[in-house]
N, C-alpha and C positions, 0 to 999 in steps of 0.2 A: 526817836531819832534826834539827832543833834541838829540844831538850826544851821550850823556851819556846814554840815554834810549836805543838807538839803540845798543850801545856797550854792555850794560847789556843783552839786548834781544838776541843778537848774542852769547854772552858768555853762556847764559842759554841754547840756542839751541845746542851749541857745547857740553856742559856738559851733556845734556840729551842724545845726540847721543852717547857720550862716555859711559855713564851708560848703555844705550841700548845695545851697542856692547859688553860691559863687561858682562852683564847679559846673553846675547845670548851665548857667549863663555863658561860661567860657566855652563849653562844648557846643552849645547852640550857636555861638559866634563862629566857632571853627567850621561847623556844618554849613552855616550861611556863607562863609568864605569859600568853601569847596563848591557849593552850588553856584555861587557867583562866577568862580573860575571856570566851571564846566559850561555855564551859559555863555560866558565870554568866548571860550574856545569854540563853542558851537556857532556863535554869531560870526566869528572870524572865518570859520570854515564855510558858512553859507555865503558870506560876503565874497570870499575868494572864488567859490563856485559860480556865483552870479557874474563876477567879473570875467571869469573864463568863458562862461556861456555867452556873455555879450561880445567878447572878442571873437569867438567862433562864429556867432551869428553875423557879426560885421564882416568877417572874412568871407563867409558864405554869400552874403548879399553883394559884396564887391565882386565876387567871382560870377554871380548870376548877372549882375549889371554888365560886366565885361563880356560875358558870353552873348548877352542880348545885343550889345553894340557890335560885336564881331558878326553875329548872325545878320543884323541889318546891313552891315557893310558887304557881307557876302551876297546877300540878296540883291543889293544895288549892282554889284559887280556881275552877278549872274544875269540880271536884266540887260545890262550893257553888252554882255557877251552874246545874249540872244539877238539883240539888235544888230551887232556886228556880224554874227553868223547869218542872219537873214540877208543882210546886205551882200555878204560874200556869195551866198547862194544865188542871189539875183545876178551878181557880176559873173559868176561861173556860167549860168544859163545864157547870158548875153554873149560871153566869150565863145561858148560852144557854137552858138548861132553864127557869130561873125567868123569863127575859125573855119567853118564849113565853106565859106565863100572867099577865104583869104588865099593869096598866092603862096607858093611853097616856101619862099624866103621868110615870110611873116610867120608861117607855121613853125619853121625851124627856130626862129627867134623866140616864139612863144614857148616852145618845148624847152629851150635852154633856160628861160626865165622860170618856168614851172619847176624845172629840176633844182634851180637855186632855192626857190621857195620851199620845195620838198626837203632839201638838205637842212634848211633853217628850222623847219618844223620838227625834223627828226632829232636835231641837236637839242631843241627846246624840250622835246618829249623825254629824251635821255636825262636831262637835268631834272625834270619833274619826277622821273622814276627814282632818281637818287634821293631827292627830297622826301618822297613818299616812303621809301625804305627807311630813311633816317627817322621819319615821324613814327612809323610802325615800331621801330626799335625803341624809341623813347616811350611810346605807350606801353609796350611790353615791360620795360624796365620799371615804369611807375606802377603798373599793376602788380608786378612781383614784389616791389618794395613796400607797397601799401600794407599797413597792419591789418591782420585778419582778426575778426571778432568771433568767428565760428568756433564752437566747442567741439573738440575731437574726442 
């Protein structure tokens, strides 16, 4: 064999090996870039999910705190209502006792005043019924509009 042929053959083998190594390094770099992009996308998705979870938890906690505040206020109002009711019950018992001994003119005046109070109570009760019906309608609307997660 000729020395020039051997030299060319060795040069071709060295060049092929160099090209092989270069291509391998380039492909490894491409794979590393793809892995980095996938990891970055996954990190962004996790970050977004955590931010959404924090927002949901914050909203939930605010709703719980508001509900607790409303409940405490309602309890306070209920306690006040019980005290007023007890006072009215005592006044009513006292009025019945005094009414039995009162002259007819006082009984007539008391009946007129009682009729006016009854009319005021009836009007307030009618307003309460309207508000309760509106509230029940709002609750039904919210329940019907709330997304369902059940599988059918």
